[in-house]
C-alpha positions as CSV (number, residue, x, y, z in Angstrom):
1,M,133.3,145.3,87.5
2,N,131.1,144.9,84.7
3,D,127.1,145.9,84.8
4,I,125.9,142.3,84.7
5,K,123.1,143.9,82.5
6,L,125.4,143.8,79.6
7,L,125.4,140.1,79.7
8,F,121.9,139.8,79.2
9,E,121.8,142.5,77.1
10,P,124.6,143.1,75.2
11,R,125.1,145.8,72.3
12,T,128.2,144.2,70.2
13,I,128.4,139.8,70.5
14,A,131.4,138.4,68.8
15,V,131.6,134.1,68.4
16,V,135.0,132.9,68.7
17,G,135.2,130.2,66.5
18,A,132.0,130.5,64.6
19,S,132.5,128.1,62.1
20,R,130.5,127.5,58.2
21,D,129.2,123.8,59.2
22,P,126.7,123.4,60.6
23,K,127.7,120.6,62.7
24,K,129.8,122.2,64.5
25,I,128.5,124.6,67.6
26,G,129.9,127.3,66.5
27,H,128.0,127.3,63.8
28,T,125.2,127.4,65.4
29,V,125.5,129.6,68.1
30,V,125.2,132.5,65.6
31,K,122.4,130.4,63.5
32,N,120.4,131.4,66.7
33,I,121.8,134.6,67.7
34,L,120.4,135.5,63.9
35,A,116.7,133.5,64.4
36,S,116.0,134.7,67.4
37,G,116.1,138.4,66.6
38,Y,118.7,139.9,68.0
39,A,119.2,143.8,66.7
40,G,122.6,143.8,67.8
41,K,126.2,143.8,65.9
42,V,127.0,139.4,65.9
43,Y,130.6,139.6,64.7
44,P,132.0,136.2,63.7
45,I,135.6,135.0,64.7
46,N,137.6,133.1,62.3
47,P,140.5,132.2,61.9
48,A,140.2,131.3,57.9
49,G,138.1,134.7,57.1
50,G,135.3,134.4,54.4
51,D,132.0,134.7,55.8
52,V,129.6,132.5,58.2
53,L,125.5,132.7,57.5
54,G,125.9,135.4,55.5
55,L,128.7,137.6,57.4
56,A,131.7,139.0,57.4
57,A,134.0,136.5,59.2
58,Y,137.6,138.5,61.6
59,A,140.1,136.4,61.8
60,D,140.7,137.8,65.5
61,I,139.1,139.9,67.8
62,D,142.0,142.6,67.4
63,A,140.8,142.8,64.2
64,I,137.1,144.1,65.0
65,D,136.8,147.9,65.4
66,D,134.0,147.7,67.8
67,Q,133.1,148.0,71.2
68,V,132.4,144.4,71.6
69,D,130.5,143.7,74.8
70,M,130.1,139.9,74.7
71,V,132.1,136.9,73.7
72,L,130.9,133.3,73.1
73,T,134.4,131.2,72.8
74,T,133.8,127.7,71.4
75,I,136.8,126.6,70.3
76,P,139.1,123.6,71.6
77,S,140.3,123.9,75.4
78,K,143.3,124.0,74.2
79,F,143.1,127.1,72.4
80,V,141.1,128.9,75.0
81,L,143.4,130.8,77.5
82,D,145.1,133.2,75.0
83,S,141.8,134.1,73.3
84,V,141.0,134.6,76.8
85,K,143.3,137.2,77.1
86,R,143.0,138.4,74.1
87,C,139.8,139.0,75.0
88,A,140.9,140.8,77.9
89,D,142.9,143.3,76.9
90,R,141.0,144.0,74.0
91,G,138.4,145.2,76.6
92,V,136.0,142.8,75.9
93,K,132.6,143.2,79.2
94,Y,131.7,140.0,78.7
95,N,133.2,135.9,78.0
96,V,130.7,133.2,77.9
97,I,133.1,129.9,77.0
98,I,131.1,127.4,75.8
99,T,134.0,125.3,75.6
100,S,134.2,122.2,78.2
101,G,138.2,120.5,79.0
102,F,138.5,122.7,82.3
103,S,138.1,122.2,86.2
104,E,135.1,119.2,85.7
105,I,137.7,117.2,83.6
106,G,141.3,117.8,86.4
107,D,141.9,121.2,84.8
108,L,141.2,123.2,87.4
109,D,145.5,125.1,87.0
110,T,144.3,126.5,83.2
111,E,140.9,127.6,84.2
112,R,142.5,129.1,87.0
113,K,144.5,131.2,85.1
114,I,141.8,132.1,82.6
115,A,139.4,134.1,86.2
116,D,142.5,134.9,86.9
117,Y,143.7,137.2,83.7
118,S,139.7,137.6,83.1
119,V,139.0,139.3,86.4
120,S,142.6,141.6,86.2
121,H,142.0,143.2,83.2
122,G,138.0,143.7,83.9
123,M,136.5,140.8,82.1
124,R,133.9,138.5,83.5
125,V,133.6,135.0,82.7
126,V,131.3,132.7,82.5
127,G,131.4,128.9,82.3
128,P,133.8,127.6,81.2
129,N,131.1,124.3,80.3
130,V,128.2,126.3,79.1
131,F,125.1,126.3,76.9
132,G,125.3,130.0,76.1
133,V,122.5,132.5,77.3
134,Y,118.7,133.7,76.5
135,S,118.0,137.0,77.3
136,A,114.1,137.9,76.7
137,E,114.6,141.8,76.6
138,S,117.4,141.6,73.7
139,H,115.3,139.0,71.8
140,M,118.9,137.4,72.3
141,D,119.6,133.4,72.1
142,A,123.3,132.6,72.5
143,T,123.0,129.4,73.4
144,F,123.4,126.0,70.7
145,G,120.2,124.9,71.9
146,P,117.3,124.3,69.9
147,G,116.5,127.5,69.0
148,N,113.2,129.2,68.8
149,I,112.9,129.4,72.9
150,L,109.4,131.3,74.1
151,P,109.8,134.5,75.8
152,G,107.8,135.1,78.6
153,S,108.6,135.4,82.9
154,V,110.3,132.4,84.0
155,A,114.4,132.8,84.4
156,I,116.3,130.1,84.7
157,I,119.5,129.7,86.2
158,T,121.3,126.3,85.7
159,Q,124.3,124.7,87.2
160,S,123.8,122.0,84.5
161,G,124.0,122.4,80.5
162,A,122.4,119.1,79.5
163,L,119.8,119.6,82.4
164,G,118.9,123.4,81.3
165,L,119.2,122.2,77.4
166,A,116.7,120.1,78.7
167,M,114.4,122.4,80.5
168,I,114.4,125.0,77.4
169,G,112.7,121.7,75.8
170,K,110.3,120.9,78.5
171,T,109.5,124.7,78.5
172,K,108.8,125.2,74.9
173,V,106.3,121.7,75.0
174,E,104.4,123.6,78.2
175,N,103.8,126.8,76.2
176,I,105.6,128.1,78.8
177,G,107.8,131.5,78.1
178,L,111.3,132.3,79.6
179,S,112.6,135.8,80.1
180,S,115.8,134.6,80.7
181,I,117.9,131.1,80.4
182,V,121.5,131.1,81.6
183,S,123.9,127.7,82.6
184,I,127.3,128.9,84.7
185,G,128.9,125.2,84.3
186,N,132.3,125.3,86.3
187,K,131.6,128.8,87.8
188,C,135.7,130.1,88.1
189,D,133.7,133.9,87.8
190,V,130.7,134.4,87.2
191,D,128.0,132.9,89.9
192,E,124.5,132.6,91.1
193,A,124.9,135.7,92.9
194,D,125.6,138.1,90.1
195,L,122.5,135.9,87.8
196,L,120.2,136.7,90.6
197,S,120.5,140.3,90.9
198,Y,119.9,141.0,87.4
199,Q,116.9,139.3,87.6
200,T,115.3,140.9,91.2
201,E,115.8,144.3,89.5
202,Q,114.1,142.7,86.0
203,E,110.6,143.3,85.6
204,R,110.0,141.0,82.9
205,T,111.2,138.1,85.3
206,K,108.3,137.5,87.1
207,V,109.5,133.8,88.4
208,S,113.3,132.4,88.8
209,L,114.5,128.6,89.0
210,M,117.9,128.1,89.8
211,Y,118.9,124.1,89.6
212,M,122.3,124.5,91.9
213,E,125.2,121.5,92.5
214,G,127.1,123.2,94.9
215,I,126.5,126.5,97.1
216,T,129.4,127.3,100.2
217,D,128.1,129.0,103.1
218,A,131.6,131.4,102.3
219,N,129.2,132.7,99.2
220,R,127.6,134.8,100.8
221,E,126.6,137.5,97.7
222,F,124.2,134.4,96.7
223,H,122.6,134.5,99.6
224,F,121.8,138.5,100.0
225,A,120.2,138.3,96.3
226,L,118.3,135.5,98.0
227,F,116.9,138.4,100.8
228,E,116.7,140.7,97.6
229,A,114.1,138.6,95.5
230,C,112.3,137.8,99.0
231,G,111.8,141.4,98.3
232,Q,113.1,142.4,101.7
233,P,116.4,144.7,100.9
234,R,116.2,146.0,104.2
235,L,116.9,143.1,105.7
236,V,119.8,142.3,103.4
237,R,121.8,145.8,104.7
238,L,121.6,144.1,108.5
239,I,122.7,140.7,107.1
240,R,125.5,142.4,105.8
241,Q,126.3,144.0,108.9
242,L,125.8,141.2,111.2
243,W,127.2,139.2,109.6
244,D,130.1,138.0,111.9
245,A,126.7,137.3,113.7
246,T,126.4,133.5,112.4
247,E,124.2,132.1,114.3
248,V,122.2,134.8,113.2
249,Y,122.5,134.9,110.1
250,R,121.6,131.7,110.1
251,A,118.8,131.3,111.8
252,V,116.8,134.0,109.6
253,Y,118.5,133.1,106.1
254,F,116.8,129.4,106.4
255,Q,113.7,131.0,107.3
256,S,113.4,133.3,106.0
257,V,113.9,132.1,102.2
258,A,110.0,130.9,102.2
259,N,108.4,134.0,103.4
260,R,107.9,136.1,101.1
261,K,107.0,139.3,102.8
262,L,106.7,140.0,106.8
263,V,103.9,142.1,107.4
264,L,104.9,145.1,109.0
265,H,104.7,144.7,112.7
266,E,106.4,141.4,112.3
267,H,109.6,143.5,109.6
268,D,110.3,145.3,113.1
269,A,110.2,143.7,115.4
270,L,112.7,141.1,114.0
271,E,114.8,144.4,113.0
272,K,115.3,144.9,116.2
273,A,116.5,140.7,116.9
274,L,118.8,141.3,114.2
275,V,120.2,144.8,115.9
276,A,120.0,142.8,119.1
277,R,122.0,139.4,118.0
278,D,119.7,137.7,119.5
279,A,119.0,134.4,117.7
280,K,116.6,133.7,119.7
281,A,114.1,136.6,119.2
282,A,114.6,136.3,115.3
283,I,113.5,132.6,115.3
284,R,110.5,133.2,117.3
285,I,109.1,135.8,115.4
286,M,110.0,133.9,112.1
287,D,108.3,131.5,113.3
288,E,105.3,133.2,114.6
289,H,105.0,134.4,111.0
290,R,104.7,131.6,109.7
291,R,101.9,130.2,111.9
292,N,100.2,133.3,111.2
293,A,100.4,133.2,107.3
294,V,99.0,129.7,107.7
295,S,96.0,130.8,110.0
296,R,95.6,133.8,107.0
297,L,95.3,131.6,104.1
298,A,92.9,128.9,105.7
299,L,90.3,131.5,106.0
300,S,90.8,133.0,102.8
């Protein structure tokens, strides 16, 4: 599968549905990308041709003689599936589908076709029904938000586009800089686990904030990503091996997320409990760690 880094640090971007009309989302997205200082190549796609904000517009993705890392799709929903197929066939790495009108209004069939075709052809999909992606690392505001996002060290993953746009405005008012912000909308493919894995590995990000409207127990990759974010890579490997030991997993997971790091002897004891599939021992160790952490805090 494609490196998630290309979603936040693409070398080239194409905007399907780029428009000369300032009222259109396809216009705002191109405008924000250019205004944010993105240094890569930007390719507006509009069947009418001409130019968009000073950039030559291409009739379709096939007319671009370059490798396109990321596409932002802003066309009406009835045209999205065909566009997705063209992009996937063309070798696009990521397709951020801003367009709404799919499973959130009952059209799950088309959304499944979008995901199935994309993944089977090596293209990852963000969305549909999102506001785009911002990355301070690549100076890229590929959203239809208000623009002028402050760069910083806070990363945001949100399933709600409306809340995400509100967060952009609020962080600006409060002078809080963002390292990245992305909405996942209907998350037909890329989900919170994929995005959190990027944030965990990125030095710029110091705080990760997530707003999710639903996470299932089946999404174990998300749970593993949380362990990584909490500084427990060794425990991730053990939990992966012991996933079928559900009682051990649940016992440790729900208590470990809040505990940033274990001291050495606690870590080793927990590892032994996991290997032995001893859920009671795992719970006892985590409880003891929490009590010790509170005591250390009270004495500091």
